[in-house]
C-alpha positions as CSV (number, residue, x, y, z in Angstrom):
1,M,-23.4,10.0,-17.8
2,S,-21.4,7.2,-19.4
3,E,-23.0,3.7,-19.1
4,L,-19.5,2.2,-18.4
5,F,-18.9,4.8,-15.7
6,D,-22.2,3.9,-14.0
7,R,-21.3,0.2,-14.3
8,H,-18.0,0.6,-12.5
9,R,-18.9,3.6,-10.3
10,E,-18.8,1.7,-7.0
11,T,-15.3,0.3,-7.7
12,L,-14.1,3.7,-8.7
13,Q,-15.5,5.3,-5.5
14,R,-13.8,2.6,-3.4
15,A,-10.5,3.2,-5.2
16,V,-10.7,6.9,-4.5
17,E,-11.4,6.3,-0.9
18,A,-8.6,3.8,-0.6
19,A,-6.1,6.3,-2.2
20,H,-7.2,8.8,0.5
21,T,-7.0,6.4,3.5
22,R,-3.9,4.4,2.3
23,G,-5.2,1.2,3.9
24,Y,-5.3,-2.2,2.3
25,W,-7.9,-2.7,-0.5
26,S,-8.0,-4.4,-3.9
27,P,-10.9,-5.3,-6.2
28,Y,-8.7,-7.8,-8.1
29,P,-8.1,-11.2,-6.3
30,E,-4.4,-12.0,-6.3
31,M,-4.8,-15.8,-5.9
32,P,-5.0,-17.8,-9.2
33,S,-8.0,-19.8,-8.0
34,G,-10.5,-21.5,-10.2
35,R,-13.2,-20.6,-7.7
36,I,-12.5,-17.0,-8.4
37,Y,-11.6,-16.8,-12.1
38,G,-13.5,-19.9,-13.3
39,E,-12.6,-23.6,-13.1
40,T,-11.2,-23.6,-16.6
41,A,-9.5,-20.2,-16.4
42,K,-6.0,-21.7,-15.9
43,A,-6.3,-24.1,-18.9
44,D,-8.0,-21.5,-21.0
45,G,-5.2,-19.0,-20.3
46,E,-2.5,-21.6,-21.1
47,A,-4.3,-22.5,-24.4
48,A,-4.7,-18.8,-25.3
49,F,-1.0,-18.2,-24.7
50,Q,0.1,-21.3,-26.8
51,A,-2.1,-20.0,-29.6
52,L,-0.1,-16.8,-29.7
53,L,3.2,-18.5,-30.1
54,N,4.9,-18.8,-33.6
55,A,2.1,-16.7,-35.1
56,P,1.4,-13.1,-36.0
57,F,-0.2,-11.0,-33.3
58,E,-3.3,-9.6,-34.8
59,I,-3.8,-5.9,-34.2
60,D,-5.3,-3.5,-36.8
61,Q,-3.2,-0.3,-36.7
62,P,-0.9,1.6,-39.0
63,T,2.0,-0.6,-40.2
64,T,4.8,-0.7,-42.7
65,G,3.7,-4.2,-43.8
66,A,6.7,-5.8,-42.2
67,T,6.8,-7.6,-38.9
68,V,9.1,-7.6,-35.8
69,G,9.5,-9.8,-32.8
70,K,12.4,-11.7,-31.2
71,E,11.1,-12.5,-27.7
72,E,12.7,-15.5,-26.0
73,S,11.4,-17.1,-22.8
74,P,14.0,-17.2,-20.0
75,Y,12.6,-20.7,-19.5
76,G,14.3,-21.9,-22.7
77,F,12.3,-21.3,-25.9
78,A,11.6,-18.6,-28.5
79,L,8.1,-17.2,-28.5
80,G,8.0,-16.8,-32.2
81,T,5.3,-14.2,-31.9
82,T,5.5,-11.3,-34.5
83,Y,4.0,-7.9,-34.4
84,P,3.3,-5.2,-37.0
85,A,6.3,-3.1,-37.7
86,T,5.6,0.6,-37.6
87,D,6.9,3.9,-38.8
88,P,7.2,6.2,-35.8
89,V,6.0,9.3,-37.6
90,A,2.9,7.6,-39.0
91,L,2.1,5.9,-35.7
92,V,2.3,9.2,-33.8
93,A,0.2,10.9,-36.5
94,A,-2.5,8.2,-36.2
95,A,-2.6,8.6,-32.4
96,R,-2.7,12.3,-32.6
97,A,-5.6,12.3,-35.1
98,A,-7.6,9.7,-33.0
99,G,-6.8,11.6,-29.8
100,K,-8.9,14.7,-30.9
101,A,-12.2,13.0,-30.2
102,W,-10.8,11.3,-27.1
103,A,-9.8,14.7,-25.7
104,Q,-13.3,16.0,-26.3
105,A,-15.0,13.1,-24.5
106,S,-16.3,13.7,-21.0
107,V,-14.2,12.8,-18.0
108,E,-16.8,10.1,-17.1
109,T,-16.7,8.6,-20.5
110,R,-12.9,8.2,-20.5
111,V,-12.8,7.0,-16.9
112,G,-15.6,4.5,-17.6
113,I,-13.7,3.1,-20.5
114,C,-10.5,2.8,-18.5
115,M,-12.5,0.9,-15.8
116,E,-14.0,-1.5,-18.4
117,V,-10.5,-2.1,-19.9
118,L,-9.1,-3.0,-16.4
119,D,-12.1,-5.3,-15.8
120,R,-11.5,-7.2,-19.0
121,I,-7.7,-7.4,-18.4
122,N,-8.5,-8.9,-15.0
123,K,-10.6,-11.6,-16.6
124,Q,-7.6,-12.5,-18.8
125,S,-5.2,-12.7,-15.8
126,F,-4.2,-16.3,-16.5
127,L,-3.3,-15.5,-20.1
128,M,-1.4,-12.4,-18.9
129,A,0.4,-14.5,-16.3
130,N,1.8,-16.8,-19.0
131,A,2.8,-13.8,-21.2
132,V,4.6,-12.1,-18.3
133,M,6.2,-15.3,-17.1
134,H,7.7,-16.1,-20.5
135,T,9.0,-12.7,-21.3
136,S,10.2,-11.5,-17.9
137,G,11.2,-14.8,-16.3
138,Q,9.0,-14.3,-13.3
139,S,7.7,-17.5,-11.7
140,F,4.1,-18.3,-12.6
141,M,2.7,-17.2,-9.2
142,M,4.6,-13.9,-9.3
143,A,3.7,-13.3,-12.9
144,F,0.1,-13.9,-12.1
145,Q,0.2,-11.4,-9.2
146,A,2.6,-8.8,-10.4
147,G,1.6,-9.0,-14.1
148,G,-2.1,-9.4,-13.3
149,P,-4.0,-8.1,-10.2
150,H,-1.2,-6.1,-8.7
151,A,-0.6,-4.3,-12.0
152,Q,-4.3,-3.8,-12.4
153,D,-4.3,-2.3,-8.9
154,R,-1.7,0.2,-10.0
155,G,-3.7,1.0,-13.1
156,L,-6.9,1.5,-11.1
157,E,-5.0,3.6,-8.6
158,A,-3.9,5.9,-11.4
159,V,-7.5,6.2,-12.8
160,A,-8.8,7.0,-9.3
161,Y,-6.2,9.7,-8.8
162,A,-6.9,11.1,-12.2
163,Y,-10.6,11.2,-11.7
164,D,-10.2,12.7,-8.2
165,E,-8.0,15.5,-9.6
166,M,-10.2,16.2,-12.7
167,A,-13.4,16.1,-10.6
168,K,-12.0,19.1,-8.7
169,V,-12.4,21.2,-11.8
170,P,-16.0,22.6,-12.0
171,G,-17.7,22.5,-15.4
172,A,-19.3,26.0,-15.1
173,V,-19.7,28.7,-12.5
174,R,-21.1,32.2,-12.2
175,W,-18.5,34.5,-10.8
176,E,-19.8,37.6,-9.0
177,K,-17.6,40.3,-7.5
178,P,-19.3,42.8,-5.2
179,Q,-18.6,46.4,-6.2
180,G,-20.1,48.4,-3.3
181,K,-23.2,50.4,-4.4
182,Q,-22.7,49.4,-8.0
183,P,-24.1,46.1,-9.4
184,P,-21.7,43.2,-9.0
185,A,-19.3,42.4,-11.8
186,V,-20.6,39.1,-13.3
187,L,-18.8,36.6,-15.5
188,D,-20.0,33.2,-16.5
189,K,-17.0,30.8,-16.6
190,T,-16.6,27.4,-18.1
191,F,-13.6,25.1,-17.3
192,K,-12.5,22.1,-19.4
193,V,-9.8,19.5,-18.8
194,V,-7.5,19.6,-21.7
195,P,-4.9,16.8,-22.3
196,R,-1.3,17.6,-23.2
197,G,-1.4,15.5,-26.4
198,V,0.3,12.3,-27.4
199,A,1.8,10.3,-24.5
200,L,4.6,7.8,-24.9
201,V,4.9,4.9,-22.4
202,I,8.2,3.0,-22.6
203,G,8.0,-0.4,-20.9
204,C,10.7,-2.5,-19.2
205,A,11.5,-6.2,-19.5
206,T,11.2,-7.3,-15.9
207,F,7.8,-5.8,-15.0
208,P,6.2,-4.9,-18.3
209,N,2.7,-4.4,-16.8
210,W,3.3,-3.4,-13.2
211,N,5.7,-0.6,-14.2
212,S,3.6,0.6,-17.2
213,Y,0.0,0.5,-16.1
214,S,0.1,3.6,-13.8
215,A,1.3,5.8,-16.7
216,Y,-0.8,4.1,-19.3
217,F,-4.1,4.5,-17.4
218,A,-3.3,8.0,-16.1
219,D,-2.6,9.1,-19.7
220,L,-5.9,7.6,-21.0
221,A,-8.1,8.9,-18.2
222,T,-6.8,12.4,-18.6
223,G,-7.5,12.4,-22.3
224,N,-4.2,11.7,-23.9
225,A,-3.7,9.3,-26.8
226,V,-1.0,6.8,-25.9
227,V,1.8,5.2,-27.9
228,V,3.0,2.1,-26.1
229,K,6.7,1.2,-26.7
230,P,7.4,-2.2,-24.9
231,H,10.9,-3.5,-24.2
232,P,11.7,-5.5,-27.3
233,M,12.1,-8.7,-25.2
234,A,8.8,-8.2,-23.4
235,I,6.3,-7.1,-26.0
236,L,3.5,-9.6,-25.5
237,P,2.0,-8.4,-22.1
238,L,1.6,-4.8,-23.3
239,A,0.5,-5.9,-26.8
240,L,-2.4,-7.8,-25.1
241,T,-3.1,-4.7,-23.0
242,V,-3.2,-2.5,-26.1
243,R,-5.5,-5.0,-28.0
244,I,-8.0,-5.2,-25.2
245,T,-8.1,-1.4,-24.9
246,R,-8.6,-1.0,-28.6
247,E,-11.5,-3.4,-28.5
248,V,-13.3,-1.4,-25.8
249,L,-12.5,1.9,-27.6
250,A,-14.0,0.7,-30.9
251,E,-17.1,-0.7,-29.1
252,Q,-17.7,2.8,-27.6
253,G,-17.4,4.6,-30.9
254,F,-13.8,5.9,-30.7
255,D,-11.0,5.5,-33.2
256,P,-9.0,2.6,-31.6
257,N,-5.8,4.4,-32.6
258,V,-6.2,6.4,-29.4
259,V,-3.9,3.6,-28.3
260,V,-1.2,2.1,-30.6
261,L,1.6,-0.4,-30.1
262,A,5.2,0.5,-31.1
263,A,7.0,-2.8,-31.2
264,D,10.6,-3.1,-32.2
265,E,13.7,-5.3,-32.0
266,P,17.0,-4.9,-30.1
267,E,18.9,-4.3,-33.3
268,A,16.6,-1.6,-34.6
269,P,15.2,0.4,-31.7
270,I,12.7,3.2,-32.2
271,A,12.3,4.7,-28.8
272,Q,14.6,7.6,-29.5
273,S,12.6,8.5,-32.6
274,L,9.4,8.5,-30.6
275,V,10.8,10.5,-27.7
276,S,12.1,13.1,-30.1
277,H,8.9,13.4,-32.1
278,P,7.5,17.0,-31.7
279,D,4.0,15.7,-31.2
280,V,4.9,13.6,-28.2
281,A,4.0,15.6,-25.2
282,I,4.5,13.1,-22.3
283,V,7.1,10.5,-21.8
284,D,7.1,7.7,-19.1
285,F,10.1,5.5,-18.9
286,T,11.2,2.6,-16.7
287,G,14.7,1.3,-17.2
288,S,18.4,2.1,-17.1
289,R,20.0,5.3,-15.8
290,A,21.8,5.8,-19.1
291,F,18.7,5.9,-21.3
292,G,16.8,7.8,-18.6
293,E,19.4,10.5,-18.7
294,W,19.2,10.6,-22.5
295,I,15.5,11.1,-22.3
296,R,15.7,13.8,-19.8
297,T,18.3,15.6,-21.9
298,N,16.5,15.2,-25.2
299,A,12.9,15.6,-24.2
300,A,13.0,19.4,-23.7
301,G,9.5,20.8,-23.4
302,K,7.9,17.5,-22.7
303,Q,6.5,16.2,-19.4
304,V,8.9,13.4,-18.4
305,F,8.3,10.8,-15.7
306,T,11.1,8.2,-15.1
307,E,12.0,5.3,-12.8
308,E,15.6,4.5,-13.1
309,A,18.4,2.7,-11.3
310,G,19.0,2.8,-7.6
311,V,21.1,1.3,-4.8
312,N,18.8,0.0,-2.1
313,S,20.3,-0.5,1.4
314,V,19.7,-2.3,4.6
315,V,21.1,-1.2,7.9
316,A,21.5,-4.0,10.5
317,L,22.3,-2.7,13.9
318,S,20.5,-5.1,16.3
319,T,17.5,-7.4,16.4
320,D,15.2,-9.4,18.6
321,S,14.9,-12.1,15.9
322,F,18.2,-13.0,14.3
323,K,16.6,-15.9,12.5
324,G,13.8,-13.7,11.3
325,L,16.3,-11.1,10.1
326,C,18.3,-13.6,8.1
327,G,15.3,-15.4,6.7
328,N,13.6,-12.2,5.6
329,L,16.7,-10.9,3.9
330,A,17.3,-14.2,2.3
331,F,13.8,-14.1,0.8
332,S,14.2,-10.5,-0.2
333,L,17.5,-11.2,-2.0
334,S,16.1,-14.3,-3.7
335,L,12.7,-13.1,-4.9
336,Y,12.7,-13.0,-8.7
337,S,16.5,-13.4,-8.6
338,G,17.0,-9.8,-7.3
339,Q,15.6,-8.4,-10.6
340,M,13.3,-6.0,-8.7
341,C,13.8,-2.2,-8.5
342,T,13.0,-2.7,-4.8
343,A,15.4,-5.5,-4.0
344,P,18.1,-4.7,-1.4
345,Q,21.7,-4.7,-2.5
346,N,23.8,-3.3,0.3
347,I,23.6,-4.6,3.9
348,F,25.5,-2.3,6.3
349,V,26.7,-3.9,9.6
350,P,28.8,-2.2,12.3
351,R,32.3,-3.6,12.4
352,E,31.9,-4.5,16.1
353,G,28.9,-6.6,15.2
354,I,25.3,-6.5,16.5
355,Q,23.3,-7.7,19.5
356,T,20.6,-10.2,18.8
357,D,18.3,-12.6,20.7
358,D,20.8,-15.3,19.9
359,G,23.7,-13.4,21.4
360,H,26.3,-11.1,19.9
361,K,26.9,-11.6,16.1
362,S,30.0,-10.4,14.3
363,V,29.9,-9.2,10.7
364,D,31.0,-12.6,9.6
365,D,28.2,-14.2,11.6
366,V,25.6,-11.9,10.0
367,A,26.9,-12.8,6.5
368,K,27.0,-16.5,7.4
369,G,23.5,-16.3,8.9
370,I,22.1,-14.9,5.6
371,A,24.0,-17.4,3.5
372,T,22.7,-20.3,5.6
373,A,19.2,-18.9,5.3
374,L,19.6,-18.7,1.5
375,D,20.7,-22.4,1.4
376,K,17.7,-23.4,3.5
377,L,15.3,-21.4,1.5
378,L,16.5,-22.5,-1.9
379,G,17.5,-26.1,-1.1
380,D,14.5,-27.7,-2.8
381,P,14.6,-27.0,-6.6
382,D,10.9,-26.6,-7.1
383,R,10.6,-24.2,-4.2
384,A,13.7,-22.4,-5.5
385,I,12.3,-21.9,-9.0
386,G,9.0,-20.7,-7.5
387,I,10.9,-17.9,-5.7
388,L,13.8,-17.2,-8.0
389,G,12.0,-17.5,-11.3
390,A,14.4,-17.2,-14.3
391,V,17.0,-14.5,-15.2
392,Q,15.5,-12.3,-17.8
393,N,18.7,-11.1,-19.5
394,P,21.9,-13.2,-20.1
395,D,23.9,-10.0,-19.3
396,T,22.7,-10.3,-15.7
397,L,24.7,-13.6,-15.4
398,A,27.8,-11.9,-16.7
399,R,27.3,-9.2,-14.1
400,V,27.2,-11.9,-11.4
401,D,30.4,-13.4,-12.7
402,D,32.1,-10.0,-12.5
403,A,30.9,-9.3,-9.0
404,R,32.6,-12.4,-7.6
405,A,35.9,-10.6,-7.8
406,L,34.8,-7.6,-5.8
407,G,35.3,-9.1,-2.3
408,K,35.0,-12.2,-0.1
409,V,32.3,-14.5,-1.5
410,V,30.1,-15.7,1.4
411,H,27.4,-17.3,-0.7
412,D,28.2,-18.2,-4.3
413,S,25.6,-17.9,-7.1
414,A,24.7,-21.1,-8.9
415,P,22.1,-22.3,-11.4
416,V,19.2,-24.4,-10.1
417,S,18.2,-27.7,-11.7
418,G,16.1,-30.7,-11.0
419,G,12.5,-31.1,-10.0
420,T,10.2,-29.6,-12.5
421,I,12.6,-26.9,-13.7
422,P,12.5,-26.8,-17.5
423,E,15.7,-27.7,-19.3
424,G,17.3,-24.5,-20.6
425,A,15.8,-22.3,-17.9
426,R,18.3,-19.4,-17.1
427,T,18.5,-19.5,-13.3
428,A,20.9,-18.2,-10.6
429,T,20.8,-18.1,-6.8
430,P,22.0,-14.9,-5.0
431,L,25.7,-14.0,-4.8
432,L,26.6,-12.6,-1.4
433,V,29.9,-10.8,-1.1
434,Q,31.5,-9.4,2.0
435,L,33.2,-6.0,1.8
436,D,34.5,-3.1,3.9
437,A,32.9,0.3,3.8
438,E,36.0,1.7,2.1
439,D,35.3,-0.5,-1.0
440,E,32.8,2.1,-2.3
441,A,33.6,1.5,-6.0
442,A,32.2,-2.0,-5.5
443,Y,28.9,-1.3,-3.9
444,L,28.0,2.4,-4.8
445,E,26.5,1.5,-8.1
446,E,23.5,-0.6,-9.0
447,R,24.5,-4.2,-9.8
448,F,21.1,-5.4,-11.1
449,G,20.3,-9.0,-10.4
450,P,21.0,-11.6,-7.7
451,I,24.0,-9.7,-6.2
452,A,24.3,-8.4,-2.7
453,F,27.0,-7.1,-0.3
454,V,27.5,-7.3,3.4
455,I,29.5,-4.2,4.3
456,A,31.4,-3.5,7.5
457,T,31.1,0.0,8.8
458,D,32.8,1.9,11.6
459,D,29.7,2.0,13.8
460,A,25.9,2.4,13.7
461,E,26.0,6.1,12.8
462,D,28.4,5.4,10.0
463,A,26.1,2.6,8.7
464,I,23.1,5.0,8.6
465,T,25.1,7.8,7.1
466,R,26.5,5.7,4.3
467,A,23.2,4.0,3.5
468,A,21.2,7.3,3.4
469,G,24.0,9.0,1.6
470,S,24.0,6.5,-1.2
471,A,20.2,6.9,-1.5
472,R,20.6,10.6,-1.8
473,T,23.5,10.6,-4.4
474,K,22.9,7.3,-6.2
475,G,19.2,6.9,-5.8
476,A,17.2,4.3,-3.9
477,I,13.6,3.1,-4.1
478,T,13.6,1.2,-0.8
479,A,15.6,1.2,2.5
480,A,15.4,-1.0,5.6
481,I,16.7,-0.9,9.2
482,Y,16.9,-3.6,11.9
483,S,17.3,-2.1,15.4
484,T,16.0,-2.5,18.9
485,D,17.0,1.1,19.7
486,E,14.2,3.6,19.0
487,S,16.6,6.5,18.8
488,Q,18.5,4.8,16.0
489,I,15.2,4.1,14.2
490,D,14.3,7.8,14.5
491,E,17.7,8.8,13.2
492,A,17.4,6.5,10.2
493,A,13.8,7.6,9.5
494,A,15.0,11.3,9.4
495,A,18.0,10.5,7.2
496,F,16.1,8.4,4.7
497,A,13.3,10.8,4.5
498,E,15.8,13.5,3.6
499,A,17.2,11.1,1.0
500,G,13.8,10.4,-0.5
501,A,13.7,6.7,0.3
502,P,10.9,5.0,2.2
503,L,12.1,3.0,5.2
504,S,11.0,-0.4,6.4
505,V,11.7,-1.2,10.1
506,N,12.4,-4.6,11.6
507,L,10.8,-6.8,8.9
508,T,11.2,-10.4,10.2
509,G,8.0,-12.0,8.9
510,Q,6.2,-12.4,5.6
511,I,6.3,-8.8,4.4
512,L,9.4,-8.0,2.4
513,V,11.1,-4.7,1.7
514,N,10.6,-5.5,-2.0
515,Q,6.9,-5.3,-1.8
516,S,5.0,-2.2,-2.7
517,A,1.2,-2.1,-2.4
518,A,-1.1,0.0,-4.6
519,F,-3.4,2.4,-2.8
520,S,-1.0,2.5,0.2
521,D,2.7,2.7,-0.7
522,Y,4.1,5.6,-2.6
523,H,6.4,3.8,-5.0
524,V,9.5,5.9,-5.8
525,T,9.4,9.4,-4.4
526,G,11.0,11.5,-7.2
527,A,13.2,12.9,-4.5
528,N,16.4,11.1,-5.4
529,P,18.1,10.0,-8.6
530,A,16.2,6.7,-8.7
531,G,13.3,8.4,-10.5
532,T,11.5,11.7,-11.2
533,A,8.0,10.5,-10.3
534,C,6.0,8.7,-7.7
535,L,3.5,5.9,-8.3
536,T,1.0,7.2,-7.5
537,D,0.4,10.7,-6.2
538,A,-1.5,13.7,-7.4
539,A,1.5,15.1,-9.1
540,F,1.7,12.0,-11.2
541,V,-1.7,12.6,-12.8
542,A,-2.3,16.3,-12.6
543,N,0.6,17.2,-14.9
544,R,-1.0,15.2,-17.7
545,F,-3.7,17.7,-18.3
546,R,-4.3,21.5,-18.2
547,V,-7.5,23.5,-17.7
548,A,-9.0,25.7,-20.4
549,T,-11.2,28.6,-19.4
550,V,-13.9,30.5,-21.3
551,R,-15.3,33.7,-19.6
552,R,-18.4,35.5,-20.8
553,Q,-19.9,38.7,-19.6
554,G,-22.8,37.8,-17.4
555,A,-26.2,39.3,-17.8
């Protein structure tokens, strides 16, 4: 049995149990506290991050000898970190060669190494927070949580699912078939988990770790070598992940090229070459619908898992807390400036208005209530930047500008300044636009970023039908309803289940529709165009390996 497996056995068992019961559990504390991570951890993480700026990122792997790297912090400065440039063919060949011994390793050995990697990544959570913050634009607290412990939870969840599925495969059995008065037919059978081959993980710019760790650790645990292709503007978090993994692999006697980093620049992308490589057997991708479609078209014969664009909806029909509804939606729209795949975009309200604890509210009143809540939430610049973070891509601001012309602007988007906000930070408050349900061209496409619509519908049934219909045809990762009528909630639950979008009901407190918890929530369903896979279920890991059988005549 692997020493690392034994070291982390209890955590693994707890993770498997949590995945079965779907309750709250996490081994990685989400608060950036010195009492938990060490009194100097924050300063040490900041110093380690600063040391990576304007310097080559050291990683010993196949390289052309050139370097790449053009990352810029959305908070107003260039990272200046450079990475080894790679030839895709040579990189895949190195991973394939290193993967042979990795594939032969026991399940316990591989899982133990994955658990140790996660433990070491957790100890570097402050460094990772700085790397995520200054590539994605998330605020420090969000970067610490989403880029650190919450991403680690997702990685551990994948390892737990992978181990659980592989543990179902017995190593050896004696098969005896009774044959009446004749001696039984006897076969000795052995079964071995066999990985598919080289796996490619293509990261995104907004959640480089959170959206990659499930695939990354599922691939490794099931015996596949991994090529990590980060978004060219968010390389550092995944580069750190790869480096830590390679260190553990080397310590355990494996060729570290089991995991390799494929860094590139926007002007010279290499993802298509990697996807098309005949030795790449698995592709995981998070990003745009356009490139997701290209992958699905051009990755014939490969196992493909994607998370793509979606149009998330809220149906507001009635509430016993109008203030809570407005406040919760304001926070949901503001969190990380709407740059979350789970952020709501379309808020459907019946044209006759809704009944609330504060009396009848028209569509105008609902829109105004959310706008007022936004102003209250984001009125203090330091509080605002802690919620909004920074805008990762300048193209998002152009998208906001274009959206102003789509309808009646109820709450305009504006940059945030003052307080401790760094000069040069790219910021934007949410834009809220009021529309009619007939304006489908405006709202039936994902408008990524701090953009949302309040949409007047004929009635409650029309609101549910339109929201669920858009999930089914355009894709959705989340959905929400506000109603005091249980029959309406039941109707919505059935409609969104059919559309493949998980439904949140009457969220008026601290929990947001944006949030997805590892070990409990099934993130994406694979049941609508927003993605082909779920993070994490058995199907997400079981298709990364096959079982080889050897049968011998028994004595």
